[in-house]
C-alpha positions as CSV (number, residue, x, y, z in Angstrom):
1,M,37.5,49.7,-2.3
2,L,40.5,48.0,-3.9
3,S,38.5,46.0,-6.2
4,E,36.5,49.1,-7.4
5,N,39.3,51.3,-7.6
6,I,41.1,48.6,-9.9
7,K,38.1,48.6,-12.2
8,V,37.4,52.4,-12.4
9,F,41.3,53.2,-13.2
10,R,41.4,50.5,-15.6
11,K,38.4,51.7,-17.5
12,S,39.7,55.3,-17.2
13,R,42.8,54.2,-19.0
14,G,40.9,52.5,-21.6
15,F,42.2,49.2,-21.0
16,S,40.2,45.8,-21.1
17,Q,40.7,43.0,-18.5
18,E,42.7,41.2,-21.1
19,E,45.0,44.1,-21.9
20,L,45.5,44.8,-18.3
21,A,46.2,41.2,-17.7
22,D,48.7,41.3,-20.6
23,K,50.7,44.3,-19.2
24,L,51.0,42.3,-15.7
25,K,51.7,39.0,-17.2
26,V,48.7,37.3,-15.4
27,V,45.7,35.8,-16.8
28,R,42.4,37.8,-17.5
29,Q,40.5,35.8,-14.7
30,T,43.1,37.2,-12.3
31,V,42.0,40.7,-13.1
32,S,38.3,39.8,-13.0
33,K,38.7,38.2,-9.4
34,W,40.6,41.5,-8.2
35,E,37.8,43.6,-9.5
36,Q,35.1,41.2,-8.0
37,G,36.7,41.5,-4.7
38,L,37.3,37.5,-4.6
39,S,41.2,38.1,-4.3
40,A,43.6,40.7,-4.0
41,P,47.0,41.2,-5.8
42,D,50.1,40.5,-3.7
43,A,52.5,43.5,-3.0
44,G,54.7,43.0,-6.2
45,L,51.7,42.9,-8.4
46,L,50.1,45.8,-6.6
47,I,53.1,47.9,-7.7
48,A,53.2,46.8,-11.2
49,L,49.4,47.3,-11.1
50,S,50.0,50.9,-9.9
51,K,52.3,51.5,-12.8
52,A,50.4,50.0,-15.3
53,L,47.4,52.3,-14.2
54,E,49.6,55.1,-13.7
55,T,48.2,55.6,-10.3
56,P,49.9,55.5,-7.0
57,V,49.4,52.4,-4.7
58,S,47.9,54.4,-1.9
59,T,45.1,55.4,-4.4
60,L,44.4,52.3,-5.5
61,L,44.0,51.1,-1.8
62,G,41.6,53.8,-1.2
63,E,43.4,56.7,0.3
64,T,42.8,60.2,-0.8
65,A,45.8,62.1,-2.0
66,A,45.8,64.2,1.1
67,E,46.3,61.0,3.1
68,S,49.0,59.5,1.2
69,K,52.5,60.1,2.0
70,A,55.6,59.4,-0.2
71,G,57.2,56.2,1.0
72,D,54.8,55.1,3.7
73,F,55.2,51.4,3.2
74,N,53.6,50.6,6.5
75,A,50.3,52.3,5.7
76,I,50.3,50.2,2.5
77,A,51.0,46.9,4.2
78,E,48.4,47.7,6.7
79,R,45.9,48.3,4.2
80,L,46.9,45.2,2.4
81,E,46.6,43.1,5.3
82,E,43.1,44.6,6.1
83,I,42.1,43.5,2.9
84,N,43.4,40.0,3.1
85,L,41.6,39.8,6.3
86,Q,38.3,40.6,4.6
87,L,39.0,38.2,1.9
88,A,39.6,35.5,4.4
89,K,36.5,36.2,6.1
90,K,34.4,36.1,3.1
91,K,36.0,32.6,2.1
92,T,35.1,31.4,5.7
93,V,31.6,32.5,5.4
94,R,31.1,31.0,1.9
95,R,32.7,27.6,3.1
96,T,30.4,27.6,6.2
97,I,27.3,28.3,4.0
98,L,28.4,25.4,1.7
99,H,29.1,23.1,4.4
100,W,25.4,23.5,5.8
101,L,24.1,23.1,2.3
102,F,25.8,19.7,2.2
103,V,24.5,18.9,5.5
104,L,21.0,19.7,4.3
105,W,21.4,17.8,1.2
106,F,22.5,14.8,3.2
107,L,19.4,15.0,5.5
108,I,17.1,15.4,2.7
109,A,18.6,12.3,1.1
110,V,18.2,10.3,4.4
111,T,14.7,11.7,4.9
112,A,13.7,10.5,1.3
113,S,15.2,7.2,1.8
114,A,13.3,6.9,5.0
115,V,9.9,7.9,3.5
116,F,10.3,5.3,0.5
117,I,11.3,2.5,2.9
118,G,8.5,3.2,5.3
119,Y,5.8,3.6,2.8
120,G,7.2,0.9,0.4
121,S,5.8,0.6,-3.0
122,F,2.1,1.3,-2.1
123,Y,0.9,2.2,-5.6
124,L,1.8,-1.4,-6.8
125,G,-1.6,-2.5,-5.8
126,W,-3.7,0.1,-7.5
127,D,-6.0,-0.5,-10.3
128,Y,-4.0,0.4,-13.7
129,S,-6.9,0.3,-15.9
130,D,-7.9,3.7,-14.7
131,P,-5.9,6.2,-17.0
132,E,-5.5,8.7,-14.0
133,T,-4.3,6.0,-11.6
134,A,-2.1,4.5,-14.3
135,V,-0.4,7.8,-14.9
136,A,0.2,8.5,-11.1
137,G,1.4,5.0,-10.4
138,T,3.8,5.2,-13.3
139,I,5.1,8.8,-12.2
140,L,5.5,7.4,-8.6
141,H,7.4,4.2,-9.7
142,G,9.7,6.3,-12.1
143,S,10.6,8.6,-9.2
144,E,11.2,5.8,-6.9
145,W,13.2,4.0,-9.3
146,M,15.3,7.0,-10.2
147,F,15.8,7.7,-6.4
148,V,17.1,4.3,-5.6
149,R,19.8,4.8,-8.2
150,L,20.6,8.3,-7.3
151,A,20.4,8.1,-3.5
152,P,24.1,6.5,-3.0
153,I,25.6,9.1,-5.2
154,M,23.6,11.9,-3.1
155,L,24.6,10.4,0.0
156,I,28.3,9.7,-0.9
157,G,28.4,13.2,-2.5
158,A,27.0,15.1,0.4
159,A,29.3,13.0,3.0
160,V,32.4,14.0,0.9
161,G,31.2,17.7,0.7
162,I,30.6,17.8,4.4
163,F,34.1,16.3,5.2
164,L,35.8,18.7,2.7
165,T,34.1,21.8,4.0
166,R,34.5,21.2,7.7
167,K,36.2,23.4,10.0
168,K,39.9,22.7,10.1
169,R,41.5,23.1,13.6
C-alpha cells in the first residue's frame, strides 16, 4: 500500500523519481525501491516524503481521510512496523528460495561429476572416420573438458552460497 501510494502521489505531483530523490536528498534507486516495495522509508524520511508530496503521512500509509487523526503517531508507528515486518518476511522468503537454489546447484554439480566419473570417456573408443560419430564424440569431449574445468568453481560457488544464505540463529 505504501509503495503504491508513493508512486501515485509522486506521479500526481508531476515528479520523476530523480526529482523526488533530489528533494529528499537520497538516490533515485532508493525511491525506486520504495515504489517496488523492496524497502520502506524510515520515520524521518517518511515525514520529509509527506512534505515533498504535500500529503499527510497517514494517507501515504494507506489510511483514508476519515480514519486519520491529527497527531496520532502511534497509529503511524504501528503501520510502519507492519510494513517493516512485511518487508522482513519477503526478505526471508527470498533468502530461503536462494538457499535451496544453491543446494540444487550443488547437487546437480555432484551428480554430473558422478556421471562423468562413472561412465568415463566412453566415446574415445568410437570410430571417428564416420562424420556423425566424429561430431558426437567431439561434442561429448568438449562438454566433458568444459565441465572438468568449471565443476570446481560450481561446487565452491554453490557451497559458499549455501553457507551465506543459511538460516542464522
